[in-house]
C-alpha positions, 0 to 999 in steps of 0.5 A: 412662626411669623410668616412674611413674604420673603422672610419669617421670624421663628423662636430661637432653639436650643440647637440654634445657640452656638451659631446665634452666640458666635454672631452676637460676639463677631465684631465684623457681623456686628458692624460699626454700630452695634454694641458688643455684649458681654455674655459668655456662651455658658451664661447664654445658655443658662439664660435660655434654659430658664426662659427660652429667651422670652418673658413677658417684657422680652423676647427675640426671634430668628429671622429665616428665609423659606430654607430656614437659612439664619439670616439675622435677629429681631427682638423687643425688651420693655425699657427699664427706665421708662415711666410708661410702657416703652418697649425697645426693638432691635434687629441685626443681620448676620451676613453683611452681603443681606443688607439692602434686600429689604429683609430687615424692614420686613422682619420689623414689620412682621415683629411690630404687627406681632407685638401690637396685635397680641401684647397690650404695648402702646409705644415701640421704640428704635434707638439708631446710631446717628451715621446708621443711614440703612437703619434709619431707613428701616424706621422710616419704612416701617412707620416710625417717626424720628423724635430726637436724638439721646447724646451720648447713649451708647459706649462702642468701639472706645467712644460715646455715640449719640442715638436717634430715637424713633417711635411708633404708637399703637394707633399710628400703625392702625391708621395705616393698616386694615382691621382685617389684617391681623398678624397670623402666627403659626404654632405658638410663637412663644415656644422656646422650641424644646 
């Protein structure tokens, strides 16, 4: 578990799967910018049984509060189309009423520090819908730099959408952070909880 001030990140467990999958297929909680996945609960459970939703190139954490209430999800994955070591981050809150409270910013910051502290990653990416102002603020607060716009990158709700590309390079994060603040993980962050 990665502990922050207001939220923590913990691995997804088998008992989380039903609720978690339900939130991923709910159009209302996904909002106007986040594409809908097409994976059935059966395939989702099979993927979890095989990997715990964790590999050297990808992983997911639940965002939880002090009472272990599930607030959202944050994850990463190595980009298949990348020549280098680009790793794309994603995040989503489950309840729109939780937006604007700094939850996503803290969760992304925890994930950024974990990835740079523990894995040989050089460059992180965020791909954000051009109209998603709250996510642009999360990227900026977490030290990401806008590189440009990828035109018609995502298909969602019947149309192709432009995405702004943000990046954070390891040395940029290191320059802004004291060297003695390495991410503290309690337990095994790579555990699937089984």
